[in-house]
C-alpha positions, 0 to 999 in steps of 0.5 A: 100367988102362983109359983112360976117355973122356967123348967121345960115341960116333961112331954116335949121331945129333945131337939136332937131326936129325929122321926126316922133313925139314920139306919131307916133312911139308908135302907130307903135310899138303897131300895130306890136305887135298885128299881131303875137298874132292874127295869133297864135289865129287863129291857136292854133296848130301852131308849134312855136319852132325853132328846125329843123325837123329831119328824122329817116334816117341818111344821108351819105356824099360823100367823095372825094379823096384829090387832090394835094393842089395847092397854091392859088394866088390872082388876083393881084399876077397873073397879076403881074406875067403875066406882068413880063413874058411879060417884060421878053420877054415871053408873051405867058408863060402858066398859069401853068408856072407863078403859078410855078414861083409864088410858087418859089417866095413864098417859097423864102419869096418874096412878088411879089406885092411889086416889079415892074414887070420890076424888077421881069422880071430881075429875070425871065431873070436871070440878078438878083438873088432873094437874090439881089431882096430883098435888 
């Protein structure tokens, strides 16, 4: 039988040891603070404010006519609809038809992603109604 020991390995560092001693950190922070002041001393007229420069001429934004808002669907929903149409025997259904079907399902409060594509294919074929799908 092997002898088990609970002692720590000798090559591990103690938990309190740091990579950089505290004196090194103080030296680094002292160096950083001097660089900004030396630049300002060389350029006394340098603008140090953060306000954006404004032009006298006002800019006019171009307003486009509002297009018909289309319902946005996630990539997963579109993929699920594509698989469901393929299983329903309509693999070449256009994206417009699939989005229209997804919009109908959204209006019926059906989360398409929660169902399998074969169950959704039955809805597309007409074998199962949407209300039976939700049960």
